[in-house]
N, C-alpha and C positions, 0 to 999 in steps of 0.2 A: 504493500500500500504506500509505503514511503517513496518507493521508486516511481510509482504512478503519479503521486503528487509532485515530485521533483520534475518529472517530464512535463506535467501540465504547466507548471510555472515557466519552465524554459521555453516551451512552445509559444506561450503568450508573449515572451520577450522577443523572440526571433521571428515570429510568423510574418510580420510585415516586411522583413528584410528580403525574403525569398524572391519577391516579384521584381525588386529593383537591383538584383545582383549584378547584371552586366553593366549597368551605368554607374555603379558605385566603385568598382575596382578600377585602379589606374590602368590606362591602355598600355603602359610600359611594362606590365607584369603579366604576360600571357600564361606563364607557368602557374602563377598564383591563381589566376582565373580558372585554369583547367583543374587544379586541385580542388577549388571550391565547387566546381561542377561535379566532380567525382563524389564529394561529400554529399551534395544535394541528391545525386542519383541514388546513393546508398540509403539516404534518408527516406526517399520516396518509396523504396522497395518495402520498407517495414512500416510505412505510415498507414496504409488503408485499413488493415485489420484492426489495429490498435485504436485509430481515430473513430472507426465505426462503432466500436464498443462504447467509447466515451460519449459520443453523441446520442446513441440509442438510450443508454442508461439515464443521461441527463434529461432528455426530452420526456421519457416515461415518468420520471419523478415529478417534473413540472406539470405535466398534463393530469397526473393523478390528484394533485392538490390545488391547482390554480385554474380551475375552469372559469370561463366568463360568466358574468351575472348581470342582472338588471334589478333595480329597486322596484320598477314598474314595467309593465309590458311595453309601454311607449317611451320609457326612460332611456337614457344613454347606456350603451354597453360598457361594462366595467371589466377591463382586462389589462394585461401588462402594457406599459409600465405603471398603470394604476392598480390598486387592489382595494378590496373591501376590508374594513377593520376586523372582520371575523376570519380573514384568511391569514395564513402564516406570513411572516415578514419577507420571506424569499419570493413571494408572489408579486411583489412590486417594490418601487423605490420608497425610501423612508418618508419623504416629504410629499408623496403622491397618494396618500391614503384617503379613501372616500368612505362614507357611511350612509346608511339608509335611515331616513326619518319619515315613516309612513311610506308614501309613494315617491317621495322626493330623494334625489341623490345629493348629498351634502359634502362640500369641500371646506375644510377649516383652513382659511387663508391667514398667513401671519399678519397681514396688514388690515384686510377687510373683515376678518372674523369669519363667521359661518356664512357660506354662500350656497345657493341652489345651483346645481350644474344643469344647464339646459341642453347642451350639445357637446360632444367630443369628436373631433376630426383627427383620427390617429394618423391618417396618411399625411396630413399637413401640420401635425403637432399643434393643434389649436383647441382650446377649451373655452366655451362661453359660459359665464356665470352671472348670477343675480345676487348681490349682497342682501342678506336678510336684515331687516330692521325691526325695532320694537314697534308695537302697535301705536305707541304715542308719537312716533316719528312718521310723518306723512310723506316724506320725500326720500326715496332710496338713493337719488342722485347725489345727496349730500356726502355719502360715503366715498364717492369717487374723487372728491375734491381733496386730494392729498398730494404732498410733495413727491412721493415716490411709492408706487404700488408694487414695484418689482421685488422679488425674493431671490434666493439662490437658485431656485428651479424655475419659477414662473417669471417670464420677462414680458415687457410690452412689445407689441408687434411693430412692424416697420413704420417709418414716419408717415407714409401716405395714409395710414389708417388711424392716425392720431388727430384728435379734434381739440378745439379751444372753446372753453365756456366764456361767453361775453355777457355783460350786463348793460342794458340800455334803459334810458329814462322814459322811453315811450314805445308803444307797440308799433310794429311795422310789418309789412308783407315782404319777405325776402324776394329780391329780383331773380335770384338764382336758387330755386328750391333744391338743386343738386349739390349745393355747397353750404347752405345755411338752413337750419331747421329750428323750429320753436314757434312761440315761446313755451318754456316749461311751466306748466300750470301749477306745479307744487311749489315752485320757487317764486313765481310772479304773483305774490299774494297781496300786492297793493298796486296803486295806480302809478307809482313812480319807479318801479323796478320790473323789468322784463328780461328774461334770461333766454339766450339762444346758444345753439351749438354750431360752430363754424368748422368746416373741414380744412385740411392742410392746403387745399387748392383755392380756398376762398381769399378774396382780396379785401383789404381793409376799406377800400373805397366803396364796397357793396354795403357797408354798415353805416348807419347814421353817425354823425360826428360825435355825439355824446356817448357812444358805446365804448366800453372799456373791457379789455381782456382780464378775466378773473383767475382762470386756471388753465394751464397748458398741459398737453399730453394725455388727454382722456381718450382711450381707445374705444372704437365702436365694434359691436359684435360682427363676427364673420358668418356668412351663410353661403356655402358652396353648392353649386349645382352638381348633383351626383354624376351627370353625364359628361361633365367637363371638369378638368382638374382645377382650373383657375378662373371659373366663370361665376360671378356673384348672381344670386337669384334675385335679390332685392337691391334697390338703389339706396343712395345715401340717406335720403329723407326717411325711408322706412326704418332703416337701421338706427338712425339718429333718434327717432321717436321712441324706439325701444330703450335707448339710453336715458332719454328725458323722462319717460313715464315709469320705467321699471328699474332704472339703474343698471341695466344689463351691460356687461363689458366683456372683454376677451383677453386672453393671455396665450403666449406660446410657452413651450417648455423645452429645456435644454439639459441633457444629462451627459456627462463625460463618458465616452466610449460606448454609449448605448443608443443615443439619438439617431446617428447616421445608420447604424445597422438595422434598427427597427423600422426606419423610414424606407429602407430598401425592401424589407419584407412586405410592407404595406403596398408599395408600388407593384410588387409581384402578385398581389392578391392574397398574401399569406399573413397570418397573425404572427406577432413577435412573442418570443418566450425568453426565459433567462435560465442559464445553467449555473446553479450555485456551486457545482463541482469544478467547472471550467472557468467560472467568473466571467462569462461573456454572454451576449445576447445571441439568439439563433432564430431562424425561421421555422415555424412548425410545419413539418412535411409529413412525418410518419403518423401523426394522429392529431385530432382536433376535437374540441368539445362543443356541443350545441349549447347555446346560451340558455341558462335556466333562470326563471323568474324567482327572485328571493322572496318567499312568502311564508315565513316561519320555518320551512324546511328547504334545504338546498338540494335540488334534483340534479344529479350528475350523469349525463349521457355521453358515452364514448364510442369511437370507432377504432377498433383494434386492427392495425395494419401489419402485414407481413411482406416478405419479398415477392410472393407469388400472387396473393389475392387479398381482398378486403372482406372481412366478415360483416355480417349484417349488424345494423344498429341494435344495441341491446344495453341492459345494465351491465355492470362489471361482472361478467360471468366467470365461473371457475375455469372453463376451457380457455378463455382469452388470457386469464392470468397465468395458467400453467404454460401456455405456448410462449408467452413473453419470458417467463422464468427459465425455460429450457434454452431459449435462444441466448439469453444472457450468460448462462452457464457455459455453453459451447464457445461463445466469443471470448469469455474471460480466460479459458484455458489456452486458446490460440494466441491471445495477446500477451500473456505473461512470459512466453518463451522469448519474445523479441524486445521486451521492455528495457532490459539492461543495455543491450546494444544500441537501442534507439536513443537512450539518454546520453550515452557517450558521443554518438555521432551528432546529436543535436547540440550538445555543448560546444563541440569543435566548430560546427557551422555558425552557431550564434556568435561565438567569439570573433571569428574572422569577419563576418558581415557587420557586426557592431563597430569594430575598429575601423573598417573601411568606410562606413557611413559617417562616423564621427570625424574622420580625417578629411573626407570630401567636404563636409559641411563647414568645418573650420577653415579649410582652404579657400572656399568661396567668399566667406566673410573677410578673411585677410586680404584677398585680392581686391575686394571692393574698397576696403579702407586704404590700401596702398595706392590704388589708382587715384583716389581722392587726394592723398598726400602728395603724389607726384604732380598733380595739376595745381595743388595748393602752392607749391614752391618751397624754397629752402630758407625763406626769411623767418624772422621771429614769429611766434615763440620757438624756443629751443626744443629739439627732439632729444629725448634721453632714452637710453637702453633700460631694460628692466633691472639689471644689476645696479645701475646708477640710481634708478628710482627707489630700489630697495635700500640703498645706502642713504639716500636723502631722508627717508622715513625712519632710519635706524631700525630696519627690519620690521617695519609696521608696528612699532612698539606703542606709540601714543595715539590711541583711537579717539577721534573727536565725536563721531556719531555714525549712525547707519540708518538708511531708509531705502525701501524698495530693493533694488539690486545694486546698491551703491554703498560703499564704506569710505569714510573720510578720515585721513590720518594727518597728524601734524608732522612737519618735517623742516629741514633747513638745507638751502642750496649751498654749494661749495663756497660761495662768497659770504655766507653767514645770513642771508636773507631768509626770514621765516616764511614758510609756505604751508598751504593746505593741499593735500594730495587726495583726489577722488579716484578710487579704483572702481572701474566698471566691470561688473560680472558678466559671464557669458549669457545669462538669461535676459539681458537687455535687448536682444534681438539681433538685427542685421547690422549693427554698428551705427544706427541712425543718430543716437544721442551723442556719440563721440564726434561724428562728422558735423552735426549741428553746432556743437560747442566750438569746435575749432574754426569752422567756416564763418561763424557770426562774430565772435569776440576775439579771434586770433589776431586780427590785424587792426582792431580799433582801440583807441585809448581815450578815456574820458574820466574825469574825477569822480563821477558817480556810477561808474560801471566797473565791476571787479575785473582785474587784469588776469589774463591767462599767460603765465610765464613759461610754461612748457607742457609737453605731453609725452606719452610713451605709447607705442604701438609695436608689440613684439609677439607674434603668434597670436594666441588667444588672450594675451594680457594687454589691457589698455588702461591708461591712467591720464588724468588731467591735473595739472599743477597750477594752482592759483596763489595769488598773494594772500597772506594770512590775515584774517579779520579777528582781532582779539576779543571784541565785544559781542561776538556771535550774531544772531539774527534779531530783527526788530520784534519778532513774535514774542520773545522772552520778556520784553519790556512792556508790551501792550496788555497781555492777559496775565493777571496776578496768579491764576491757578496753574499756569504753565511752568513757572519757576518762582523762586523765592525773592527774586529781584523786585524791589519796590518801584511802583509807578511814579514815585517822587522824582526819579531821574528824567521823566518825560514832562518837563514843564512846558507851558504853552509856547514859549519862545523856541524851545528845542523841537517841539512838534512841527512848528512852522518851518524851521530850518530843514528838518528831515523831509517833510513833504515837498519843499521846494527843491531839495537835492534830487529826490526821486523823479520829480517832474522834469528837471533839466536833463537827467540821464535818459528818460524816455523821449524827450524832445530830440535829443541827439540821435537816438535809434531811429526815430521816425523821419527826421529831416536832415540830419548832419552827415550821413554816410552816402557813399555812391549808390548803394542799394538800401531801400527801406527795410528795417528789421522789425518784425512783429514778434513780440515776446510770448504772448498767449499764456503766461503763468505768473503775472504780477500778484504777489501776496506777501504778507509780513514775513513768512518763513524764508522767502527768497530775497529779502533785503538785508544785507549784511552791514555791520557797523564797524568802522575802523577805530583807531586809538582815540580820536576826537569825536566819536559818535557821528561821523559823516556817513551818510547812507551810500551803499553801492549795490546796484542791481546784479543778481547772479542767476545761475541755473538757466541756460539757454537751450536745454534739451528739447523743448517743444517749439522753439523759434522757427520762423519761416521768413525767407528772403523774397522780396518782390521789388519791382521797379518803383522808383520814387513817384512816377506819374500814374501808377496803377492804383485806382481808388478801391476796387473790389478784388478780393482774393478768393480762390476756390479751395475748400477743404473737404476731404472725404468723410470726416467725422469731427464731432466737437472735441476740443482739446482744452486742457486747463484743470483747475481745481474747483469743485462744487462750492458755490457761494460767491465766486469771483468771475464766473463765466458769463459773458454778455448774452442777453436774450437771443440775438440774431444767430448765435452759434448753435442754438437749439432749433430755431425755426426761422426760415427765410422770410416769413410774413412780417417780421420786425425790421427787415432791411438786410443789406449785404454785409458780409464779414470784411472788416477793414481795420486800419490802425485805431479806429474809434472803439474797437473791442478792448484794446489795452486801456483806453481811457476809462471805460466802465470798471475794469478791475482796480485801477488806481483810485477811483471814487470810493469803492467799497473798502479798500485798505485805509483810506483817510478817515472814513466813518468809524471804523473799528479803533483807530488810534485815538480819536478825540473822545470816544465813549468808553473805551476799555472793555467793550463787549464784542462777542463774535456776531456776525450777521446771521448765523444760524446755529442755534445751540440744541443738539440732540438730547440733552439731559432735561430740557424743559418740556412738560407734557403738552401744553397748549401752544400750537404754532402761532396763534394770533398774538401771543404775548412777546414773541421773540423776533418779530419782523423789524429789524433794526432801523432801516430807512424811515419807516412810518413813525417810530418812536422819536427819532431825531427831528423829523420834519415838523411834528406837532410842537416840539419845544422851540424850534426856530420861529414859526409863525406866531406863537403865543408869547415869545420873549422870555421863556423860562430859563433859569440858570441850570447848568449841568450839575447832576448829583454825583460829583466826584469828591474824593477825600482830599481836596486841594483848596487852599485859600488863595484866591486870585484877585489881582488888582483889576481895575476897570479896563486897563489896556490889555491885560491878558485875556479878559473875557471877550473883548472885541476880536482878538486874534483867533480864539476858539470859534467864534461865530463866523469869522471870515473863512476859516478852514472848512467849516461845516457847509456853508453855502456853496463854496467851490465844489465840494464832494457831491452835493445834491445835483449840481449841474452835470457832473460827470456820469451819473448813473441814470440819466434819462433813458427810458426804454427805446425811444426812437434815436438811432445813431446820429441822424442829422441834427438833433438838438444838443448833442454833446459838443463841448469845445475841443479844439485841437490842443495838444500839449503846449504849443507856443502860447495859445490864449490862456491856458491854465497858469503858466509861469507869470504872465502879465497880471492875472487876477490875484495871485498869491503875493505879488510884490506891490500891488496897487493899494488903494484905500478902500476900507470897508464900505464907506458911504457910496462908492461907485458901483457896488454890486447889487443886482436885482435878485429878489427871491424867485427861485425857479418854480415852475409848475410841479405838481405832484408827479414824481417819477415812478409811481407804483400804483397798485390798486389797493384802496383802503380795506383793512380787515373788516370794517363795519359793513362794507358792501358785499363781502363774501358770504355765501351760505355757511352757517355754523358747521364745524366739523364734529361729528359725534365722538 
């Protein structure tokens, strides 16, 4: 049994290498390639009998205990990767357990709570659900108004199926019923508020001027035509009304190493199962279960299949069971004789193929980086070898921090200059972060941008060497719970100096270089402070270069850190992605600095209480003083108000209403009396439907 388990684990490791063997081995080693072909040939000789036994036994175990069920005759079919709560854990994934409540199929969602399952499309990995609400709550749509409905397994669908909830002060008939639906009767409970659902294709110009976006990213339910893989049966209006009236929504699911295999089974017209012995999904070929309605007693009907014929449908009879046991016994005897040889051969083949694949993959990344460095030139920053980098860091003795796939160490150059060395691990991908950093800040120099003094690229080892910032990041001084450093160090005068330094650094990136550099990750953690607390922008791993006269850039996906990402990076309905996206991030950073609060605090239960821009805006228009543990003079209070007004201009939802960084510098150096109060850059929480 130990040998069989060992073989199973090795087979899982090396199985995907067999297909790509010819392309993985170097062309200069024909003998090596022929030896590998010989091993594969021997492997295939002993594979069929043994593998047939494993598959047959695994499928029989699964079919015996995990037959499909329904909570009601017309309800959705429940089968792998879903399972009923009364079934063994091996019948489904841990987070995909369903239960029956009367005739309803119930999913316990981590964010929405208990939800009724209306439809499951296994072929397309889609599940439609309706959140259940208390009888006192008359509007199920309220539950969908959440910042993030996704979980580890259930994800929101593609952007074309996401809608935006908008609030208008008057009722109107949408000009395009295929992109705007409503109003929602349960939310539009007075004559001054009417709620509509706008699709991703809707234009802002189709809405009255007084309409405001309240919640983005609400998915609408899917409804596939069974005769066509990707044909919707109902139009947008019908599906949107299901959202407005019942709160129905949809999710896709994603499971590592299972999703693709199961989807291939579904496209073949076969159900998916899971072998707990082999730890992998399989297509049900030898037997299947008729779906039994769960009504007190689970009825299990099976078809017992053999190599020559299929027996008639019956309950689990003794003859079917005996036939299966006899076949298992014969296969087990035949398989045991070749198990030891099989393990040895598989180990040799797996080792050769794994080393070949790893070498080829690293070689491609190294070639990509070296081609970039060759085009980059031999000017500064200096290129160091890995032994030199190791010496600079004193064998990586003094570790400053670690995050993601990066570790940062303190070091010293041969001339005595202190440096910070960032080591990039292999998991960072195809070398994009290394190339981005060197390409963007390698040849520029500004007082408010951290200097790249050198780098190392040797094999799989890559490092970036920066000037050392002794006072760490701005984040440690803004939020008192992040460190023990007192906010007393951030007096209003120092806040203004820091904000002005960051603004000048960003202005240089946007306007002062031959190519415009968009940072896309401006946040307190990426602002480092030198000996005199002068700010320096760092971490250009997500940066993008574009022409100075290019107003709009194209991105394949949103990039940045939650809470600092501009709205247009999520939806093009707010405008195009440009340098104004960095301006938004700067505004959020300044609001956090003057308030000492994060713009989104996951530890606070009510999201209405933590929307930082609204909290600050109310204080600005009402003239209230800051609730900070600082005694400020009148001049310092005016500087705090000046910083706040500038930040509120920077976070306007419409990118056209945000100032450029040049304008921001002028606003920060000008007089408070010359600044106008900006319009609300957000949707008030009072206008939002309450979140249960």
